[in-house]
Residue, then its C-alpha position, 0 to 999 in steps of 0.5 A: x500500500x505504501x509503495x503505490x501511494x508514494x508513486x501516486x503522490x509523485x506522478x499520474x500512474x498509467x494503467x495498461x490497455x485492453x487485453x482482449x484487443x491484444x489477444x485478437x492479434x494472435x488469432x488463436x484457434x480453438x486448438x490454441x485455446x485448448x492446448x494439450x491439457x484441454x485437447x479433448x474437452x467436450x465444449x468449445x473454449x475459443x473466446x475464453x481468454x482467461x483460459x489462455x493464462x493456462x494454455x498460452x501463458x507466454x502470450x499473456x506475459x508478452x502482452x504485459x511486457x508490451x504494456x510495461x514497455x509502453x509506459x504502464x505502471x500497472x497491468x491488470x491480470x487476465x481474469x476479467x471473467x475469472x469467477x465461477x459464475x462467468x466460467x459456468x458458460x464453459x463448465x470450467x468452474x473448477x478451474x477458477x482458483x487456478x486461472x486467477x492464481x496463474x494469471x496473477x503469477x504471470x503478471x507479477x513475474x513480469x512486473x518484478x522484472x521491470x521493477x528490478x530493471x528500473x527500481x525508481x519506477x516500481x511496477x504494480x499488478x491489479x487483480x482484475x475482477x469483472x462484473x460477471x454475466x449476471x445482474x443482481x439488480x434487474x430481471x432478465x425476464x421482462x415478464x417477471x420483473x421480480x426474478x433475479x438470475x443471481x443473488x447477492x450471496x452467490x456473487x459474494x461467494x464467487x468474488x471471494x474465491x476469485x479475490x483469494x486466488x488473486x491475492x495468493x498469486x501475488x497481486x498488489x491491488x484489486x480492481x473491481x471493474x466495468x461495474x454496470x450493476x452497483x449491487x454486483x460491485x457491492x457484493x465484490x466489495x463485501x467479499x473483499x472486505x471480509x477477506x481483508x478482515x479474516x487475513x488482516x490484509x491491507x491491500x488497496x482496492x480500486x473501483x471502476x464503473x461503466x456509464x453505458x450510454x449517452x444517458x449518463x447512467x450505469x445499466x442499473x440506472x445510477x448517475x455518476x454521483x449516485x454510483x459514488x455514494x453507493x460505494x462510499x462506505x468502503x475504504x478505497x484507493x480510487x474510484x472511476x470509470x472505464x469502458x462503454x464510452x470514448x475519452x471525450x464522452x467520459x469527461x463529464x462523468x469524470x468531472x462529476x465524481x472528481x469534484x465530489x470525492x477526495x479519493x484518487x480518480x481513475x479512468x480508462x476509456x475505450x479508443x472512441x466508440x465502436x464502428x459498424x463492425x464493432x471495431x475501434x478506429x481512434x488512433x493513439x494520438x486522437x485518444x491522447x488529445x482528448x485525454x488532455x482535457x482530463x489532465x488540464x482539469x486535474x480530474x485523474x490520478x490513474x489513466x489507461x485504456x479499455x476496449x480497442x486500446x493498444x501499447x501504442x495508445x498507452x505510450x501516447x497517453x503516458x508521454x502526455x501524462x508525464x507532463x502533468x502533476x497528479x490530482x490531489x487526493x487523500x486516503x482514509x479509513x472511510x471513503x470520503x464523499x463531498x456530496 
C-alpha cells in the first residue's frame, strides 16, 4: 500500500490497455485455446481468454511486457471473467482458483522484472475482477420483473474465491471493474472486505464503473454521483470509470465524481466508440488529445485504456501524462464523499 501511494503522490500512474484487443492479434484457434491439457474437452473454449493464462501463458506475459514497455505502471491480470459464475458458460468452474492464481503469477513475474530493471519506477499488478454475466439488480425476464438470475450471496461467494486466488498469486491491488450493476460491485466489495478482515490484509482496492450510454447512467440506472455514494462506505484507493464510452464522452462523468470525492480518480476509456463492425478506429494520438482535457482539469490520478486500446495508445497517453502533476487526493479509513 505504501509503495503505490508514494508513486501516486509523485506522478499520474498509467494503467495498461485492453487485453482482449491484444489477444485478437494472435488469432488463436480453438486448438490454441485448448492446448494439450484441454485437447479433448467436450465444449468449445475459443473466446475464453482467461483460459489462455493456462494454455498460452507466454502470450499473456508478452502482452504485459508490451504494456510495461509502453509506459504502464500497472497491468491488470487476465481474469476479467475469472469467477465461477462467468466460467459456468464453459463448465470450467473448477478451474477458477487456478486461472486467477496463474494469471496473477504471470503478471507479477513480469512486473518484478521491470521493477528490478528500473527500481525508481516500481511496477504494480491489479487483480482484475469483472462484473460477471449476471445482474443482481434487474430481471432478465421482462415478464417477471421480480426474478433475479443471481443473488447477492452467490456473487459474494464467487468474488471471494476469485479475490483469494488473486491475492495468493501475488497481486498488489484489486480492481473491481466495468461495474454496470452497483449491487454486483457491492457484493465484490463485501467479499473483499471480509477477506481483508479474516487475513488482516491491507491491500488497496480500486473501483471502476461503466456509464453505458449517452444517458449518463450505469445499466442499473445510477448517475455518476449516485454510483459514488453507493460505494462510499468502503475504504478505497480510487474510484472511476472505464469502458462503454470514448475519452471525450467520459469527461463529464469524470468531472462529476472528481469534484465530489477526495479519493484518487481513475479512468480508462475505450479508443472512441465502436464502428459498424464493432471495431475501434481512434488512433493513439486522437485518444491522447482528448485525454488532455482530463489532465488540464486535474480530474485523474490513474489513466489507461479499455476496449480497442493498444501499447501504442498507452505510450501516447503516458508521454502526455508525464507532463502533468497528479490530482490531489487523500486516503482514509472511510471513503470520503463531498456530496
